[in-house]
mmCIF file of the N, C-alpha and C atoms, coordinates in Angstrom:
data_MODEL
# 
_entry.id   MODEL 
# 
loop_
_atom_site.group_PDB 
_atom_site.id 
_atom_site.type_symbol 
_atom_site.label_atom_id 
_atom_site.label_alt_id 
_atom_site.label_comp_id 
_atom_site.label_asym_id 
_atom_site.label_entity_id 
_atom_site.label_seq_id 
_atom_site.pdbx_PDB_ins_code 
_atom_site.Cartn_x 
_atom_site.Cartn_y 
_atom_site.Cartn_z 
_atom_site.occupancy 
_atom_site.B_iso_or_equiv 
_atom_site.pdbx_formal_charge 
_atom_site.auth_seq_id 
_atom_site.auth_comp_id 
_atom_site.auth_asym_id 
_atom_site.auth_atom_id 
_atom_site.pdbx_PDB_model_num 
ATOM 1   N N  . MET A 1 1  ? 0.860   -1.324 0.170   1.00 0.00 ? 1  MET A N  1 
ATOM 2   C CA . MET A 1 1  ? 0.183   -0.007 0.028   1.00 0.00 ? 1  MET A CA 1 
ATOM 3   C C  . MET A 1 1  ? 0.872   1.417  0.039   1.00 0.00 ? 1  MET A C  1 
ATOM 4   N N  . GLU A 1 2  ? 1.964   1.179  0.673   1.00 0.00 ? 2  GLU A N  1 
ATOM 5   C CA . GLU A 1 2  ? 2.991   2.351  0.748   1.00 0.00 ? 2  GLU A CA 1 
ATOM 6   C C  . GLU A 1 2  ? 3.489   2.699  -0.595  1.00 0.00 ? 2  GLU A C  1 
ATOM 7   N N  . ALA A 1 3  ? 3.564   1.513  -1.235  1.00 0.00 ? 3  ALA A N  1 
ATOM 8   C CA . ALA A 1 3  ? 4.361   1.728  -2.561  1.00 0.00 ? 3  ALA A CA 1 
ATOM 9   C C  . ALA A 1 3  ? 3.480   2.393  -3.616  1.00 0.00 ? 3  ALA A C  1 
ATOM 10  N N  . PHE A 1 4  ? 2.187   2.003  -3.533  1.00 0.00 ? 4  PHE A N  1 
ATOM 11  C CA . PHE A 1 4  ? 1.020   2.566  -4.348  1.00 0.00 ? 4  PHE A CA 1 
ATOM 12  C C  . PHE A 1 4  ? 0.874   4.163  -3.994  1.00 0.00 ? 4  PHE A C  1 
ATOM 13  N N  . MET A 1 5  ? 0.821   4.506  -2.659  1.00 0.00 ? 5  MET A N  1 
ATOM 14  C CA . MET A 1 5  ? 0.820   5.691  -2.323  1.00 0.00 ? 5  MET A CA 1 
ATOM 15  C C  . MET A 1 5  ? 2.081   6.663  -2.778  1.00 0.00 ? 5  MET A C  1 
ATOM 16  N N  . THR A 1 6  ? 3.200   6.139  -2.714  1.00 0.00 ? 6  THR A N  1 
ATOM 17  C CA . THR A 1 6  ? 4.283   6.811  -3.128  1.00 0.00 ? 6  THR A CA 1 
ATOM 18  C C  . THR A 1 6  ? 4.186   7.006  -4.726  1.00 0.00 ? 6  THR A C  1 
ATOM 19  N N  . PHE A 1 7  ? 3.843   5.948  -5.525  1.00 0.00 ? 7  PHE A N  1 
ATOM 20  C CA . PHE A 1 7  ? 3.576   6.140  -6.802  1.00 0.00 ? 7  PHE A CA 1 
ATOM 21  C C  . PHE A 1 7  ? 2.563   7.213  -7.378  1.00 0.00 ? 7  PHE A C  1 
ATOM 22  N N  . MET A 1 8  ? 1.393   7.081  -6.605  1.00 0.00 ? 8  MET A N  1 
ATOM 23  C CA . MET A 1 8  ? 0.407   8.196  -6.901  1.00 0.00 ? 8  MET A CA 1 
ATOM 24  C C  . MET A 1 8  ? 0.928   9.683  -6.588  1.00 0.00 ? 8  MET A C  1 
ATOM 25  N N  . LEU A 1 9  ? 1.668   9.729  -5.446  1.00 0.00 ? 9  LEU A N  1 
ATOM 26  C CA . LEU A 1 9  ? 2.252   11.024 -5.058  1.00 0.00 ? 9  LEU A CA 1 
ATOM 27  C C  . LEU A 1 9  ? 3.165   11.460 -6.102  1.00 0.00 ? 9  LEU A C  1 
ATOM 28  N N  . MET A 1 10 ? 4.023   10.641 -6.476  1.00 0.00 ? 10 MET A N  1 
ATOM 29  C CA . MET A 1 10 ? 5.099   10.953 -7.583  1.00 0.00 ? 10 MET A CA 1 
ATOM 30  C C  . MET A 1 10 ? 4.251   11.439 -8.910  1.00 0.00 ? 10 MET A C  1 
ATOM 31  N N  . ARG A 1 11 ? 3.235   10.658 -9.272  1.00 0.00 ? 11 ARG A N  1 
ATOM 32  C CA . ARG A 1 11 ? 2.462   10.994 -10.548 1.00 0.00 ? 11 ARG A CA 1 
ATOM 33  C C  . ARG A 1 11 ? 1.839   12.188 -10.559 1.00 0.00 ? 11 ARG A C  1 
ATOM 34  N N  . ALA A 1 12 ? 1.341   12.441 -9.342  1.00 0.00 ? 12 ALA A N  1 
ATOM 35  C CA . ALA A 1 12 ? 0.664   14.054 -9.380  1.00 0.00 ? 12 ALA A CA 1 
ATOM 36  C C  . ALA A 1 12 ? 1.690   14.811 -9.201  1.00 0.00 ? 12 ALA A C  1 
ATOM 37  N N  . LEU A 1 13 ? 2.963   14.702 -8.525  1.00 0.00 ? 13 LEU A N  1 
ATOM 38  C CA . LEU A 1 13 ? 4.023   15.685 -8.745  1.00 0.00 ? 13 LEU A CA 1 
ATOM 39  C C  . LEU A 1 13 ? 4.400   15.948 -9.900  1.00 0.00 ? 13 LEU A C  1 
ATOM 40  N N  . LEU A 1 14 ? 4.589   14.911 -10.910 1.00 0.00 ? 14 LEU A N  1 
ATOM 41  C CA . LEU A 1 14 ? 5.130   14.967 -12.183 1.00 0.00 ? 14 LEU A CA 1 
ATOM 42  C C  . LEU A 1 14 ? 4.074   15.732 -13.130 1.00 0.00 ? 14 LEU A C  1 
ATOM 43  N N  . ILE A 1 15 ? 2.845   15.400 -12.948 1.00 0.00 ? 15 ILE A N  1 
ATOM 44  C CA . ILE A 1 15 ? 1.716   16.226 -13.771 1.00 0.00 ? 15 ILE A CA 1 
ATOM 45  C C  . ILE A 1 15 ? 1.879   17.449 -13.287 1.00 0.00 ? 15 ILE A C  1 
ATOM 46  N N  . GLY A 1 16 ? 1.934   17.906 -12.108 1.00 0.00 ? 16 GLY A N  1 
ATOM 47  C CA . GLY A 1 16 ? 2.124   19.332 -11.590 1.00 0.00 ? 16 GLY A CA 1 
ATOM 48  C C  . GLY A 1 16 ? 3.104   19.877 -12.169 1.00 0.00 ? 16 GLY A C  1 
ATOM 49  N N  . LEU A 1 17 ? 4.222   19.378 -12.023 1.00 0.00 ? 17 LEU A N  1 
ATOM 50  C CA . LEU A 1 17 ? 5.523   20.018 -12.759 1.00 0.00 ? 17 LEU A CA 1 
ATOM 51  C C  . LEU A 1 17 ? 5.306   20.228 -14.369 1.00 0.00 ? 17 LEU A C  1 
ATOM 52  N N  . VAL A 1 18 ? 4.722   19.335 -15.126 1.00 0.00 ? 18 VAL A N  1 
ATOM 53  C CA . VAL A 1 18 ? 4.624   19.380 -16.257 1.00 0.00 ? 18 VAL A CA 1 
ATOM 54  C C  . VAL A 1 18 ? 3.565   20.754 -16.682 1.00 0.00 ? 18 VAL A C  1 
ATOM 55  N N  . ILE A 1 19 ? 2.615   20.781 -15.815 1.00 0.00 ? 19 ILE A N  1 
ATOM 56  C CA . ILE A 1 19 ? 1.709   21.909 -16.243 1.00 0.00 ? 19 ILE A CA 1 
ATOM 57  C C  . ILE A 1 19 ? 2.294   23.309 -15.690 1.00 0.00 ? 19 ILE A C  1 
ATOM 58  N N  . VAL A 1 20 ? 3.230   23.289 -14.737 1.00 0.00 ? 20 VAL A N  1 
ATOM 59  C CA . VAL A 1 20 ? 3.996   24.545 -14.389 1.00 0.00 ? 20 VAL A CA 1 
ATOM 60  C C  . VAL A 1 20 ? 5.076   24.980 -15.490 1.00 0.00 ? 20 VAL A C  1 
ATOM 61  N N  . GLY A 1 21 ? 5.589   23.859 -16.072 1.00 0.00 ? 21 GLY A N  1 
ATOM 62  C CA . GLY A 1 21 ? 6.680   23.940 -17.060 1.00 0.00 ? 21 GLY A CA 1 
ATOM 63  C C  . GLY A 1 21 ? 5.978   24.594 -18.222 1.00 0.00 ? 21 GLY A C  1 
ATOM 64  N N  . VAL A 1 22 ? 4.790   24.041 -18.614 1.00 0.00 ? 22 VAL A N  1 
ATOM 65  C CA . VAL A 1 22 ? 4.320   24.571 -19.942 1.00 0.00 ? 22 VAL A CA 1 
ATOM 66  C C  . VAL A 1 22 ? 3.623   25.949 -19.488 1.00 0.00 ? 22 VAL A C  1 
ATOM 67  N N  . ALA A 1 23 ? 3.141   26.640 -18.432 1.00 0.00 ? 23 ALA A N  1 
ATOM 68  C CA . ALA A 1 23 ? 2.598   27.896 -17.991 1.00 0.00 ? 23 ALA A CA 1 
ATOM 69  C C  . ALA A 1 23 ? 3.798   28.831 -18.218 1.00 0.00 ? 23 ALA A C  1 
ATOM 70  N N  . VAL A 1 24 ? 5.159   28.327 -17.777 1.00 0.00 ? 24 VAL A N  1 
ATOM 71  C CA . VAL A 1 24 ? 6.366   29.127 -17.783 1.00 0.00 ? 24 VAL A CA 1 
ATOM 72  C C  . VAL A 1 24 ? 6.697   29.219 -19.296 1.00 0.00 ? 24 VAL A C  1 
ATOM 73  N N  . LEU A 1 25 ? 6.805   28.241 -19.872 1.00 0.00 ? 25 LEU A N  1 
ATOM 74  C CA . LEU A 1 25 ? 7.068   28.214 -21.389 1.00 0.00 ? 25 LEU A CA 1 
ATOM 75  C C  . LEU A 1 25 ? 6.212   29.268 -22.071 1.00 0.00 ? 25 LEU A C  1 
ATOM 76  N N  . VAL A 1 26 ? 4.879   29.140 -21.844 1.00 0.00 ? 26 VAL A N  1 
ATOM 77  C CA . VAL A 1 26 ? 3.901   30.178 -22.528 1.00 0.00 ? 26 VAL A CA 1 
ATOM 78  C C  . VAL A 1 26 ? 4.231   31.553 -22.139 1.00 0.00 ? 26 VAL A C  1 
ATOM 79  N N  . ALA A 1 27 ? 4.442   31.932 -21.068 1.00 0.00 ? 27 ALA A N  1 
ATOM 80  C CA . ALA A 1 27 ? 4.909   33.276 -20.379 1.00 0.00 ? 27 ALA A CA 1 
ATOM 81  C C  . ALA A 1 27 ? 6.232   33.657 -20.907 1.00 0.00 ? 27 ALA A C  1 
ATOM 82  N N  . VAL A 1 28 ? 7.112   32.811 -21.171 1.00 0.00 ? 28 VAL A N  1 
ATOM 83  C CA . VAL A 1 28 ? 8.384   33.425 -21.817 1.00 0.00 ? 28 VAL A CA 1 
ATOM 84  C C  . VAL A 1 28 ? 8.161   33.774 -23.409 1.00 0.00 ? 28 VAL A C  1 
ATOM 85  N N  . VAL A 1 29 ? 7.468   32.828 -24.050 1.00 0.00 ? 29 VAL A N  1 
ATOM 86  C CA . VAL A 1 29 ? 7.196   33.075 -25.308 1.00 0.00 ? 29 VAL A CA 1 
ATOM 87  C C  . VAL A 1 29 ? 6.320   34.427 -25.617 1.00 0.00 ? 29 VAL A C  1 
ATOM 88  N N  . VAL A 1 30 ? 5.405   34.798 -24.756 1.00 0.00 ? 30 VAL A N  1 
ATOM 89  C CA . VAL A 1 30 ? 4.636   35.851 -24.727 1.00 0.00 ? 30 VAL A CA 1 
ATOM 90  C C  . VAL A 1 30 ? 5.570   37.191 -24.438 1.00 0.00 ? 30 VAL A C  1 
ATOM 91  N N  . VAL A 1 31 ? 6.442   37.174 -23.409 1.00 0.00 ? 31 VAL A N  1 
ATOM 92  C CA . VAL A 1 31 ? 7.229   38.322 -22.970 1.00 0.00 ? 31 VAL A CA 1 
ATOM 93  C C  . VAL A 1 31 ? 8.171   38.539 -24.353 1.00 0.00 ? 31 VAL A C  1 
ATOM 94  N N  . LEU A 1 32 ? 8.905   37.359 -24.910 1.00 0.00 ? 32 LEU A N  1 
ATOM 95  C CA . LEU A 1 32 ? 9.751   37.550 -25.910 1.00 0.00 ? 32 LEU A CA 1 
ATOM 96  C C  . LEU A 1 32 ? 9.039   37.991 -27.056 1.00 0.00 ? 32 LEU A C  1 
ATOM 97  N N  . ALA A 1 33 ? 7.913   37.717 -27.423 1.00 0.00 ? 33 ALA A N  1 
ATOM 98  C CA . ALA A 1 33 ? 7.235   38.225 -28.624 1.00 0.00 ? 33 ALA A CA 1 
ATOM 99  C C  . ALA A 1 33 ? 6.751   39.749 -28.279 1.00 0.00 ? 33 ALA A C  1 
ATOM 100 N N  . LYS A 1 34 ? 6.379   40.166 -27.025 1.00 0.00 ? 34 LYS A N  1 
ATOM 101 C CA . LYS A 1 34 ? 5.985   41.387 -26.798 1.00 0.00 ? 34 LYS A CA 1 
ATOM 102 C C  . LYS A 1 34 ? 7.319   42.255 -26.931 1.00 0.00 ? 34 LYS A C  1 
ATOM 103 N N  . ARG A 1 35 ? 8.347   41.855 -26.460 1.00 0.00 ? 35 ARG A N  1 
ATOM 104 C CA . ARG A 1 35 ? 9.699   42.696 -26.544 1.00 0.00 ? 35 ARG A CA 1 
ATOM 105 C C  . ARG A 1 35 ? 10.170  42.886 -27.850 1.00 0.00 ? 35 ARG A C  1 
ATOM 106 N N  . ALA A 1 36 ? 9.696   41.855 -28.858 1.00 0.00 ? 36 ALA A N  1 
ATOM 107 C CA . ALA A 1 36 ? 10.322  41.956 -30.122 1.00 0.00 ? 36 ALA A CA 1 
ATOM 108 C C  . ALA A 1 36 ? 9.434   42.793 -30.900 1.00 0.00 ? 36 ALA A C  1 
ATOM 109 N N  . GLY A 1 37 ? 8.171   43.148 -30.464 1.00 0.00 ? 37 GLY A N  1 
ATOM 110 C CA . GLY A 1 37 ? 6.986   43.822 -31.343 1.00 0.00 ? 37 GLY A CA 1 
ATOM 111 C C  . GLY A 1 37 ? 6.141   42.964 -32.010 1.00 0.00 ? 37 GLY A C  1 
ATOM 112 N N  . ARG A 1 38 ? 6.216   41.820 -31.930 1.00 0.00 ? 38 ARG A N  1 
ATOM 113 C CA . ARG A 1 38 ? 5.503   40.685 -32.773 1.00 0.00 ? 38 ARG A CA 1 
ATOM 114 C C  . ARG A 1 38 ? 4.250   40.228 -31.962 1.00 0.00 ? 38 ARG A C  1 
ATOM 115 N N  . LEU A 1 39 ? 3.777   40.952 -30.911 1.00 0.00 ? 39 LEU A N  1 
ATOM 116 C CA . LEU A 1 39 ? 2.628   40.110 -30.192 1.00 0.00 ? 39 LEU A CA 1 
ATOM 117 C C  . LEU A 1 39 ? 1.660   40.083 -30.884 1.00 0.00 ? 39 LEU A C  1 
ATOM 118 N N  . ASP A 1 40 ? 1.081   41.179 -31.684 1.00 0.00 ? 40 ASP A N  1 
ATOM 119 C CA . ASP A 1 40 ? 0.084   41.299 -32.398 1.00 0.00 ? 40 ASP A CA 1 
ATOM 120 C C  . ASP A 1 40 ? 0.114   40.450 -33.696 1.00 0.00 ? 40 ASP A C  1 
ATOM 121 N N  . ASP A 1 41 ? 1.249   40.227 -34.289 1.00 0.00 ? 41 ASP A N  1 
ATOM 122 C CA . ASP A 1 41 ? 1.236   39.020 -35.262 1.00 0.00 ? 41 ASP A CA 1 
ATOM 123 C C  . ASP A 1 41 ? 1.045   37.916 -34.572 1.00 0.00 ? 41 ASP A C  1 
ATOM 124 N N  . ALA A 1 42 ? 1.568   37.283 -33.591 1.00 0.00 ? 42 ALA A N  1 
ATOM 125 C CA . ALA A 1 42 ? 1.179   36.050 -32.755 1.00 0.00 ? 42 ALA A CA 1 
ATOM 126 C C  . ALA A 1 42 ? -0.311  36.045 -32.582 1.00 0.00 ? 42 ALA A C  1 
ATOM 127 N N  . LYS A 1 43 ? -0.920  37.072 -32.097 1.00 0.00 ? 43 LYS A N  1 
ATOM 128 C CA . LYS A 1 43 ? -2.377  37.078 -31.932 1.00 0.00 ? 43 LYS A CA 1 
ATOM 129 C C  . LYS A 1 43 ? -3.087  36.823 -32.962 1.00 0.00 ? 43 LYS A C  1 
ATOM 130 N N  . ARG A 1 44 ? -2.904  37.490 -34.071 1.00 0.00 ? 44 ARG A N  1 
ATOM 131 C CA . ARG A 1 44 ? -3.551  37.301 -35.367 1.00 0.00 ? 44 ARG A CA 1 
ATOM 132 C C  . ARG A 1 44 ? -3.253  35.877 -35.957 1.00 0.00 ? 44 ARG A C  1 
ATOM 133 N N  . LEU A 1 45 ? -2.191  35.193 -35.782 1.00 0.00 ? 45 LEU A N  1 
ATOM 134 C CA . LEU A 1 45 ? -1.918  33.891 -36.094 1.00 0.00 ? 45 LEU A CA 1 
ATOM 135 C C  . LEU A 1 45 ? -2.505  32.794 -35.133 1.00 0.00 ? 45 LEU A C  1 
ATOM 136 N N  . ALA A 1 46 ? -2.766  33.192 -33.827 1.00 0.00 ? 46 ALA A N  1 
ATOM 137 C CA . ALA A 1 46 ? -3.443  32.351 -32.780 1.00 0.00 ? 46 ALA A CA 1 
ATOM 138 C C  . ALA A 1 46 ? -4.947  32.276 -33.057 1.00 0.00 ? 46 ALA A C  1 
ATOM 139 N N  . ALA A 1 47 ? -5.567  33.258 -33.603 1.00 0.00 ? 47 ALA A N  1 
ATOM 140 C CA . ALA A 1 47 ? -7.096  33.479 -33.462 1.00 0.00 ? 47 ALA A CA 1 
ATOM 141 C C  . ALA A 1 47 ? -7.535  32.525 -34.146 1.00 0.00 ? 47 ALA A C  1 
ATOM 142 N N  . PRO A 1 48 ? -7.213  31.856 -35.413 1.00 0.00 ? 48 PRO A N  1 
ATOM 143 C CA . PRO A 1 48 ? -7.899  30.562 -36.241 1.00 0.00 ? 48 PRO A CA 1 
ATOM 144 C C  . PRO A 1 48 ? -7.641  29.424 -35.549 1.00 0.00 ? 48 PRO A C  1 
ATOM 145 N N  . ILE A 1 49 ? -6.430  29.142 -34.638 1.00 0.00 ? 49 ILE A N  1 
ATOM 146 C CA . ILE A 1 49 ? -6.247  28.034 -34.010 1.00 0.00 ? 49 ILE A CA 1 
ATOM 147 C C  . ILE A 1 49 ? -7.041  28.039 -32.630 1.00 0.00 ? 49 ILE A C  1 
ATOM 148 N N  . ALA A 1 50 ? -7.322  29.045 -32.320 1.00 0.00 ? 50 ALA A N  1 
ATOM 149 C CA . ALA A 1 50 ? -8.373  29.379 -30.959 1.00 0.00 ? 50 ALA A CA 1 
ATOM 150 C C  . ALA A 1 50 ? -9.928  28.941 -31.464 1.00 0.00 ? 50 ALA A C  1 
ATOM 151 N N  . ARG A 1 51 ? -10.085 29.333 -32.710 1.00 0.00 ? 51 ARG A N  1 
ATOM 152 C CA . ARG A 1 51 ? -11.634 28.995 -33.199 1.00 0.00 ? 51 ARG A CA 1 
ATOM 153 C C  . ARG A 1 51 ? -11.577 27.700 -33.441 1.00 0.00 ? 51 ARG A C  1 
ATOM 154 N N  . ALA A 1 52 ? -10.628 27.023 -34.046 1.00 0.00 ? 52 ALA A N  1 
ATOM 155 C CA . ALA A 1 52 ? -10.752 25.701 -34.431 1.00 0.00 ? 52 ALA A CA 1 
ATOM 156 C C  . ALA A 1 52 ? -10.879 24.799 -33.176 1.00 0.00 ? 52 ALA A C  1 
ATOM 157 N N  . ALA A 1 53 ? -10.028 25.167 -32.146 1.00 0.00 ? 53 ALA A N  1 
ATOM 158 C CA . ALA A 1 53 ? -10.292 24.440 -30.906 1.00 0.00 ? 53 ALA A CA 1 
ATOM 159 C C  . ALA A 1 53 ? -11.389 24.479 -30.165 1.00 0.00 ? 53 ALA A C  1 
ATOM 160 N N  . GLY A 1 54 ? -11.925 25.774 -30.244 1.00 0.00 ? 54 GLY A N  1 
ATOM 161 C CA . GLY A 1 54 ? -13.245 26.053 -29.723 1.00 0.00 ? 54 GLY A CA 1 
ATOM 162 C C  . GLY A 1 54 ? -14.465 25.149 -30.265 1.00 0.00 ? 54 GLY A C  1 
ATOM 163 N N  . ASN A 1 55 ? -14.254 24.656 -31.571 1.00 0.00 ? 55 ASN A N  1 
ATOM 164 C CA . ASN A 1 55 ? -15.240 23.799 -31.997 1.00 0.00 ? 55 ASN A CA 1 
ATOM 165 C C  . ASN A 1 55 ? -15.114 22.299 -31.467 1.00 0.00 ? 55 ASN A C  1 
ATOM 166 N N  . ARG A 1 56 ? -14.268 21.874 -30.758 1.00 0.00 ? 56 ARG A N  1 
ATOM 167 C CA . ARG A 1 56 ? -13.944 20.812 -30.108 1.00 0.00 ? 56 ARG A CA 1 
ATOM 168 C C  . ARG A 1 56 ? -14.902 20.498 -28.691 1.00 0.00 ? 56 ARG A C  1 
ATOM 169 N N  . GLY A 1 57 ? -15.115 19.574 -28.301 1.00 0.00 ? 57 GLY A N  1 
ATOM 170 C CA . GLY A 1 57 ? -15.680 19.390 -26.970 1.00 0.00 ? 57 GLY A CA 1 
ATOM 171 C C  . GLY A 1 57 ? -14.693 19.169 -26.014 1.00 0.00 ? 57 GLY A C  1 
ATOM 172 N N  . GLY A 1 58 ? -15.366 19.200 -24.659 1.00 0.00 ? 58 GLY A N  1 
ATOM 173 C CA . GLY A 1 58 ? -14.576 18.966 -23.315 1.00 0.00 ? 58 GLY A CA 1 
ATOM 174 C C  . GLY A 1 58 ? -13.870 20.365 -22.973 1.00 0.00 ? 58 GLY A C  1 
ATOM 175 N N  . ALA A 1 59 ? -12.584 20.063 -22.344 1.00 0.00 ? 59 ALA A N  1 
ATOM 176 C CA . ALA A 1 59 ? -11.696 21.000 -21.989 1.00 0.00 ? 59 ALA A CA 1 
ATOM 177 C C  . ALA A 1 59 ? -11.010 21.778 -22.971 1.00 0.00 ? 59 ALA A C  1 
ATOM 178 N N  . ILE A 1 60 ? -10.673 21.155 -23.984 1.00 0.00 ? 60 ILE A N  1 
ATOM 179 C CA . ILE A 1 60 ? -9.887  21.972 -25.070 1.00 0.00 ? 60 ILE A CA 1 
ATOM 180 C C  . ILE A 1 60 ? -10.837 22.750 -25.757 1.00 0.00 ? 60 ILE A C  1 
ATOM 181 N N  . GLY A 1 61 ? -12.148 22.426 -25.976 1.00 0.00 ? 61 GLY A N  1 
ATOM 182 C CA . GLY A 1 61 ? -13.150 23.277 -26.733 1.00 0.00 ? 61 GLY A CA 1 
ATOM 183 C C  . GLY A 1 61 ? -13.173 24.293 -25.583 1.00 0.00 ? 61 GLY A C  1 
ATOM 184 N N  . ALA A 1 62 ? -13.401 24.325 -24.437 1.00 0.00 ? 62 ALA A N  1 
ATOM 185 C CA . ALA A 1 62 ? -13.681 25.290 -23.399 1.00 0.00 ? 62 ALA A CA 1 
ATOM 186 C C  . ALA A 1 62 ? -12.628 26.272 -23.421 1.00 0.00 ? 62 ALA A C  1 
ATOM 187 N N  . VAL A 1 63 ? -11.405 25.831 -23.442 1.00 0.00 ? 63 VAL A N  1 
ATOM 188 C CA . VAL A 1 63 ? -10.197 26.712 -23.592 1.00 0.00 ? 63 VAL A CA 1 
ATOM 189 C C  . VAL A 1 63 ? -10.192 27.491 -24.956 1.00 0.00 ? 63 VAL A C  1 
ATOM 190 N N  . GLY A 1 64 ? -10.424 26.843 -25.937 1.00 0.00 ? 64 GLY A N  1 
ATOM 191 C CA . GLY A 1 64 ? -10.464 27.309 -27.286 1.00 0.00 ? 64 GLY A CA 1 
ATOM 192 C C  . GLY A 1 64 ? -11.278 28.487 -27.502 1.00 0.00 ? 64 GLY A C  1 
ATOM 193 N N  . ARG A 1 65 ? -12.724 28.372 -26.888 1.00 0.00 ? 65 ARG A N  1 
ATOM 194 C CA . ARG A 1 65 ? -13.640 29.062 -26.958 1.00 0.00 ? 65 ARG A CA 1 
ATOM 195 C C  . ARG A 1 65 ? -13.460 30.569 -26.169 1.00 0.00 ? 65 ARG A C  1 
ATOM 196 N N  . GLY A 1 66 ? -12.599 30.130 -24.873 1.00 0.00 ? 66 GLY A N  1 
ATOM 197 C CA . GLY A 1 66 ? -12.134 31.219 -24.237 1.00 0.00 ? 66 GLY A CA 1 
ATOM 198 C C  . GLY A 1 66 ? -10.959 32.201 -24.844 1.00 0.00 ? 66 GLY A C  1 
ATOM 199 N N  . ALA A 1 67 ? -10.143 31.496 -25.459 1.00 0.00 ? 67 ALA A N  1 
ATOM 200 C CA . ALA A 1 67 ? -9.145  32.132 -26.067 1.00 0.00 ? 67 ALA A CA 1 
ATOM 201 C C  . ALA A 1 67 ? -9.624  33.050 -27.328 1.00 0.00 ? 67 ALA A C  1 
ATOM 202 N N  . ALA A 1 68 ? -10.523 32.326 -28.203 1.00 0.00 ? 68 ALA A N  1 
ATOM 203 C CA . ALA A 1 68 ? -11.020 32.969 -29.298 1.00 0.00 ? 68 ALA A CA 1 
ATOM 204 C C  . ALA A 1 68 ? -12.037 34.052 -28.687 1.00 0.00 ? 68 ALA A C  1 
ATOM 205 N N  . HIS A 1 69 ? -12.704 33.935 -27.772 1.00 0.00 ? 69 HIS A N  1 
ATOM 206 C CA . HIS A 1 69 ? -13.478 35.226 -27.323 1.00 0.00 ? 69 HIS A CA 1 
ATOM 207 C C  . HIS A 1 69 ? -12.577 36.464 -26.858 1.00 0.00 ? 69 HIS A C  1 
ATOM 208 N N  . TYR A 1 70 ? -11.357 35.972 -26.130 1.00 0.00 ? 70 TYR A N  1 
ATOM 209 C CA . TYR A 1 70 ? -10.384 37.167 -25.713 1.00 0.00 ? 70 TYR A CA 1 
ATOM 210 C C  . TYR A 1 70 ? -9.797  37.750 -26.845 1.00 0.00 ? 70 TYR A C  1 
ATOM 211 N N  . LEU A 1 71 ? -9.465  36.998 -27.957 1.00 0.00 ? 71 LEU A N  1 
ATOM 212 C CA . LEU A 1 71 ? -8.824  37.442 -29.196 1.00 0.00 ? 71 LEU A CA 1 
ATOM 213 C C  . LEU A 1 71 ? -9.727  38.306 -29.769 1.00 0.00 ? 71 LEU A C  1 
ATOM 214 N N  . GLU A 1 72 ? -10.789 37.962 -30.144 1.00 0.00 ? 72 GLU A N  1 
ATOM 215 C CA . GLU A 1 72 ? -11.844 38.622 -31.123 1.00 0.00 ? 72 GLU A CA 1 
ATOM 216 C C  . GLU A 1 72 ? -12.234 39.923 -30.067 1.00 0.00 ? 72 GLU A C  1 
ATOM 217 N N  . HIS A 1 73 ? -12.354 40.144 -28.949 1.00 0.00 ? 73 HIS A N  1 
ATOM 218 C CA . HIS A 1 73 ? -12.641 41.171 -28.077 1.00 0.00 ? 73 HIS A CA 1 
ATOM 219 C C  . HIS A 1 73 ? -11.549 42.211 -27.927 1.00 0.00 ? 73 HIS A C  1 
ATOM 220 N N  . ARG A 1 74 ? -10.405 41.794 -28.118 1.00 0.00 ? 74 ARG A N  1 
ATOM 221 C CA . ARG A 1 74 ? -9.214  42.495 -28.170 1.00 0.00 ? 74 ARG A CA 1 
ATOM 222 C C  . ARG A 1 74 ? -9.216  43.165 -29.629 1.00 0.00 ? 74 ARG A C  1 
ATOM 223 N N  . ASP A 1 75 ? -9.455  42.687 -30.598 1.00 0.00 ? 75 ASP A N  1 
ATOM 224 C CA . ASP A 1 75 ? -9.764  43.339 -31.950 1.00 0.00 ? 75 ASP A CA 1 
ATOM 225 C C  . ASP A 1 75 ? -10.690 44.095 -31.922 1.00 0.00 ? 75 ASP A C  1 
ATOM 226 N N  . GLU A 1 76 ? -11.833 44.121 -31.262 1.00 0.00 ? 76 GLU A N  1 
ATOM 227 C CA . GLU A 1 76 ? -12.907 45.102 -31.437 1.00 0.00 ? 76 GLU A CA 1 
ATOM 228 C C  . GLU A 1 76 ? -12.684 46.502 -30.584 1.00 0.00 ? 76 GLU A C  1 
ATOM 229 N N  . GLN A 1 77 ? -11.756 46.333 -29.510 1.00 0.00 ? 77 GLN A N  1 
ATOM 230 C CA . GLN A 1 77 ? -11.518 47.326 -28.796 1.00 0.00 ? 77 GLN A CA 1 
ATOM 231 C C  . GLN A 1 77 ? -10.665 48.389 -29.679 1.00 0.00 ? 77 GLN A C  1 
ATOM 232 N N  . ARG A 1 78 ? -9.877  48.100 -30.483 1.00 0.00 ? 78 ARG A N  1 
ATOM 233 C CA . ARG A 1 78 ? -8.987  48.753 -31.367 1.00 0.00 ? 78 ARG A CA 1 
ATOM 234 C C  . ARG A 1 78 ? -9.748  49.719 -31.961 1.00 0.00 ? 78 ARG A C  1 
# 
């Protein structure tokens, strides 16, 4: 039983580290794009991907719909 609990704890730790790593990677990419003055280009390129992901179901669809909603409203404010 102790080995199983250790395995589950290590599994949760690994999943958490992957999630944090992806979040840090996305933040670094956004900062670098903003610093290079290419953030608007990146948003323009990401909008169709977000709309396509929004057509899917589940968590991916929810994230895609949220991202598409954010990107569309950012364009309307200009």
